[in-house]
C-alpha positions as CSV (number, residue, x, y, z in Angstrom):
1,X,6.6,-16.4,7.4
2,X,7.2,-18.2,10.7
3,X,6.6,-16.8,14.1
4,X,8.8,-17.5,17.0
5,X,7.9,-16.7,20.6
6,X,10.5,-15.8,23.2
7,X,9.7,-14.7,26.7
8,X,11.6,-12.1,28.5
9,X,13.3,-12.8,31.8
10,X,12.2,-11.1,35.0
11,X,14.1,-8.0,35.8
12,X,15.1,-7.4,39.4
13,X,14.6,-4.1,41.1
14,X,18.3,-3.3,40.6
15,X,18.4,-4.1,36.9
16,X,15.3,-2.2,35.8
17,X,15.7,0.8,38.2
18,X,11.9,0.7,38.7
19,X,10.3,-0.3,42.0
20,X,7.2,-2.4,41.7
21,X,5.0,-4.2,44.2
22,X,3.2,-7.5,43.7
23,X,3.7,-10.0,41.0
24,X,5.5,-9.4,37.8
25,X,3.8,-10.6,34.6
26,X,6.3,-11.8,32.0
27,X,6.0,-10.2,28.5
28,X,6.1,-12.1,25.2
29,X,8.0,-10.9,22.2
30,X,6.9,-12.0,18.8
31,X,9.4,-12.0,16.0
32,X,8.8,-12.7,12.3
33,X,11.4,-14.8,10.6
34,X,11.9,-15.6,6.9
35,X,12.1,-19.3,6.2
36,X,13.4,-21.0,3.0
37,X,10.3,-23.2,2.8
38,X,8.0,-20.3,1.7
39,X,7.7,-19.4,-1.9
40,X,8.5,-15.8,-2.8
41,X,5.6,-13.4,-3.0
42,X,4.5,-12.5,-6.5
43,X,5.3,-8.8,-7.3
44,X,2.4,-6.6,-8.2
45,X,2.2,-5.8,-11.9
46,X,1.5,-2.2,-11.1
47,X,4.6,-0.1,-10.6
48,X,5.6,3.5,-11.1
49,X,5.9,4.0,-14.9
50,X,3.6,1.0,-15.7
51,X,1.0,1.6,-18.5
52,X,-2.6,1.2,-17.4
53,X,-6.0,1.1,-19.1
54,X,-9.2,2.5,-17.5
55,X,-11.8,-0.3,-17.1
56,X,-14.5,1.7,-15.3
57,X,-15.1,5.4,-15.3
58,X,-15.1,6.8,-11.8
59,X,-18.0,9.0,-10.7
60,X,-15.7,11.7,-9.3
61,X,-12.1,12.5,-10.1
62,X,-9.5,14.2,-8.0
63,X,-6.5,16.0,-9.5
64,X,-3.0,15.1,-8.3
65,X,-1.9,18.7,-8.0
66,X,-0.4,20.2,-4.9
67,X,-3.8,21.7,-4.2
68,X,-6.1,18.9,-5.4
69,X,-9.5,19.6,-6.9
70,X,-12.4,17.1,-6.6
71,X,-14.9,17.3,-9.4
72,X,-17.7,15.2,-11.0
73,X,-16.4,13.1,-13.9
74,X,-18.4,14.5,-16.8
75,X,-16.8,12.3,-19.5
76,X,-13.2,13.4,-18.9
77,X,-12.0,9.9,-17.9
78,X,-13.7,7.2,-19.9
79,X,-13.3,3.4,-20.0
80,X,-10.5,2.6,-22.6
81,X,-8.4,5.6,-21.8
82,X,-4.7,4.7,-21.5
83,X,-2.3,6.3,-19.0
84,X,0.9,5.8,-17.0
85,X,1.3,5.4,-13.2
86,X,3.2,8.4,-11.7
87,X,3.2,7.4,-8.0
88,X,1.6,5.2,-5.4
89,X,-0.5,6.6,-2.5
90,X,-1.8,4.8,0.6
91,X,-4.8,2.4,0.4
92,X,-4.6,1.4,-3.3
93,X,-4.7,5.0,-4.6
94,X,-2.5,5.8,-7.6
95,X,-1.5,9.0,-9.3
96,X,-2.1,8.3,-13.0
97,X,-1.0,10.5,-15.9
98,X,-3.7,10.6,-18.6
99,X,-3.8,12.7,-21.8
100,X,-6.0,15.3,-20.0
101,X,-3.9,15.5,-16.8
102,X,-2.8,13.7,-13.7
103,X,-5.5,12.3,-11.4
104,X,-5.7,10.2,-8.3
105,X,-7.6,7.0,-9.1
106,X,-8.5,4.0,-7.0
107,X,-7.0,0.7,-8.2
108,X,-10.4,-0.8,-9.0
109,X,-10.9,1.7,-11.9
110,X,-8.0,0.5,-14.0
111,X,-5.8,-2.5,-14.7
112,X,-2.2,-3.0,-16.0
113,X,-2.0,-2.8,-19.8
114,X,-0.5,-5.9,-21.4
115,X,1.8,-4.8,-24.2
116,X,2.3,-7.3,-27.0
117,X,5.8,-7.3,-28.5
């Protein structure tokens, strides 16, 4: 992504409608432009509907219900459990549907399941 800098011109008192005294500091506008030289970004393997496998059991789990419940993971979610992504939340948090219910899990606890055809 290339950056281009363009400075704004001074506005006179009549153009801006604002009276000011002293010197005017010009502002700088930064615009991001796509260039053809850059390779396309690789898409994440994790999408809504993607199958996943748990690689590490979280210490606490939070349900993805309308009123979430936070509880200690007493063997409910184990490494090797398979599920499917239901939705994406901010900061690498995912709603994952497992056989025991839907839970909010951090992305570090699971990976995309590679299905062989």
